[in-house]
N, C-alpha and C positions, 0 to 999 in steps of 0.2 A: 647481492647475497649478504654483504656485510650488514645491510639494514635488517635482514631477517635474523641474523645472529644477535644483533642488539635488542631485537624485540622478543627474543625467546623467553627471557625472564618474565616479561609482562604477560606473554601468552600463557606461560605456566601458571602464574598467579591467577589469571582470569579463568583458566581452565579448571583450577581447583575450586574456585568460587561458583562458577556457573558452567559446569562441565558439559551438560547436555546441550545447552544453547550454543556454547562456544564451539563444541565439537562439530555440530552440524554447520555452523557458520564458517569454520575453517575450510571445509570442502568447497563451499560456494565461493569463498574469497580466493582460494588457490586456483580454482578453475575459471576465474573471471576472464582470462584470455580467450576462452571458448566463445564467450559472448562477442568479443572484439572481432574474431574471425568468422562470426555468424554461423558457428557450428552448434550453438545452443541458443534457443530463443525463449524469451520470457512469454509465458502463456497469457493471453488476453481473454478474460472471461466473456462468455456470450452476452451477458447483460450489458457489458461495456461496449461491445461491438454494436449491439442494438441501439444503445444510447447515442453512439457516434453517428449512426445512420439517420436517426431522427430523435433528438433529445426532447422535442415538444410533442411527441405522439400522444394523443388523448384516447386512442382506441382502448376499449375494455376498462376504462377508469370511471365507471359509473357509480361505484360504491366505495366507501371508506376502506373496506376490507381489501379491495383490489389495489387501492393506492398504497395501503400499508404493506401488502405483500411485495409490491414492486420496490418500495423503499427498503424493505428487508433484504431483497436480492441485491440491491445496490450496496447496502451496508455490509453485506457478506463479502462483496468484491472489493470495496473501497476501505472498509474499516468504519469506525463510528464517525458520524458527522461532527462538524465543529460545534454545533449547538448542544451536543451531548456532554454531560459532566463526565469527568474521567472515572473509570471504574475503580473502586477501592481495592487494591491488590494486596494490602496488608503487608507489604514488604518493608523490611527494616532499612535504616540508613546504610548499614553495611552491605546489604543485598543490592541496594540501588547503586552504591559505589562499585561493587563488583561487576554489576551489569555495565556501568559506564566504562570501566577498565576493559571489559570484554569487548565492547563495541569499538573502543579505540584500537585495541589490538587487531581486531578483524579488519578495520579500515586500513591499518598499516600493512597487513598481509595482502589485502586486495591491491593496494597501491604498489607494493613490491612486486606482485605477480604480473602487473600490467606495465610497470615502468621499463621492463626489459624489451618491450616491443618497440623497435624503431619505426617512426612514422605512424604511430598508432592511430592518429586521427584520419590519415589517408587510408589506412587499412580498413578502418570502420566504414568509411565512405564507399570504398571499392567493393567490399563484401556485402554491403547492404545492411550491416548491423546498425549504422547510424539512422538509416531510414526506418528500420524496425523500432528502434528506441524512440524515435519521434512519433511513430504510430501508437506505441504503448502510452506515451504521455498524452497524446491527443484523445485516446479512448478514456483515460482516467479523467481528463478534464471534461469530456462529454458526459461521463457518469456523474460527476459532481454537479454539472449544470442540470442534468435530468433529475437528480435527487432534490435539488433546490426547487425546480419547477413543480415536482410532485408535492412537495411540502406546501408550496404556495397554493396549489390546487386543493390540498387538504384543508388549508385555512379557509379558502373560499367556500368549501362544502361543509365547514364546521366539523371536521373530523378530529378525533383525539390522536395524540401521538401514538405510534410513529408515523401516521399518515400526515402529520403536521409537525412543526418544530416542538421540541420538548417543553418550551416555555408557554406554548399556546394552551389555553383552557377553553374548550368548546362552550358555547352558550346553550343552555337547555340540553335537550337530548341530541346527540350527534347522529348523523346519517349512518346507516349500516353499509 
């Protein structure tokens, strides 16, 4: 509790700077124990579950457009690929500093809300929360592998991005 009182000024400053993001993050950080007791589970998108089942599935990938569509679904679930340049967000140094302070405050609130649980690691194991967390990470990794496989397939078929990495330039006319 003392930790929360010490963090209140940081939270207020961050809330003023990035009120909407911080406000939505406080609820998630404060309810983090629900994840530990397996009362709330992180949603795994279907595209990641499919990738986990068979990351090298080549069915229906005969055209660059279908490869690009599949890469798009994976980008939606995973966020941009590592080969993509960061999107210019036009934020100022002050806004980036406020975002960093907001994230630090949210991490502190999340830590404080889970620190009071005695034997937290055992509770996570007994409730199945740890197993679900591992499943989420496995699905994310499979999605990354699938996206890399698809982009390699796109290079092989001379497809333009996003069916291939952003740096790839197709020779001549690309396949449709």
